[in-house]
Structure formats: C-alpha cells, structure tokens
C-alpha positions, -999 to +999 in steps of 0.1 A: -002-001+002+015+035-012+017+061+012+008+094+008+036+113+000+046+087-028+010+092-043+013+132-036+046+130-058+030+110-086+002+136-090+020+165-089+035+163-120+007+159-144-012+190-120+015+209-126+015+207-167-023+209-166-018+244-146+010+251-173-012+246-204-041+263-188-020+291-179-005+293-219-042+294-227-049+322-202-023+341-219-038+335-253-075+347-243-062+375-232-039+386-260-074+378-284-095+397-262-067+426-262-064+422-301-103+425-303-101+458-282-074+472-304-092+463-336-122+485-323-102+513-312-075+517-331-096+508-367-073+509-400-043+521-378-042+488-357-011+480-378+011+505-372+000+497-334+031+479-317+011+466-290-015+451-317+014+435-336+027+416-304-007+404-299-011+395-333+025+374-333+014+356-303-021+346-314-010+341-350+003+305-348-030+294-329-051+316-355-036+297-387-040+263-369-079+269-366-077+284-403-060+252-416-091+229-399-116+254-417-131+256-450-111+290-472-146+309-471-144+316-434-135+355-427-103+366-406-131+379-381-146+343-379-112+327-373-105+347-346-135+344-331-135+303-332-100+302-321-114+322-291-141+297-285-117+268-290-092+280-267-121+288-242-132+253-243-098+234-240-092+257-208-127+250-192-116+212-201-085+214-183-103+230-156-124+199-153-094+172-159-075+191-135-103+180-107-102+145-113-062+142-119 
C-alpha cells in the first residue's frame, strides 16, 4: 500500500502540466481579447500599433491552425472568434480534468 507522500509525488507532475497549459491558454485568451479591443479602438491604424503587432505575433500560430481546419470561406474575424472559442473550451476542459487528477 503506497503511502500518501509517494501518491502525492505521482500526481504533482500531471497537475503541474495541466496548470501550465491552462496558463498558456489564459495568455492566449487575454491576447485575443486585447487584440479585439485594439481592433475596435484603433481601427485602420491598428497595423502600426506595436501592442497590436505583439498580440498578432502571439495569436498568429493558433489562428493559423484553426484556419487550416476550416474551409477557406471563413473570414479572418470568424477565424479569430473560433480560435477564442476553441481556446476557451480547452481551458474549461483542462479545469475539469484537473479536478479529477
């Protein structure tokens, strides 16, 4: 019968990994929200905004991944919204998974 110390050490790594991935998803979600706000506030000049470009650098790879999975008829705005929704669902799923590990 394993003692509680060895059982605790076995569950620490998965909980840490789940928490780390959740943290990265939180950063992605916040960058997508910030990008949306700057999209509305800055308008056409958003491409010159260094913060918008930083957000675009962070959110670009996940948006491209979602765009590859969708038909080409989807607009860039729809791809951004679906990227946000996908990241949010993954974040919630990891929260539920962490409760059972």
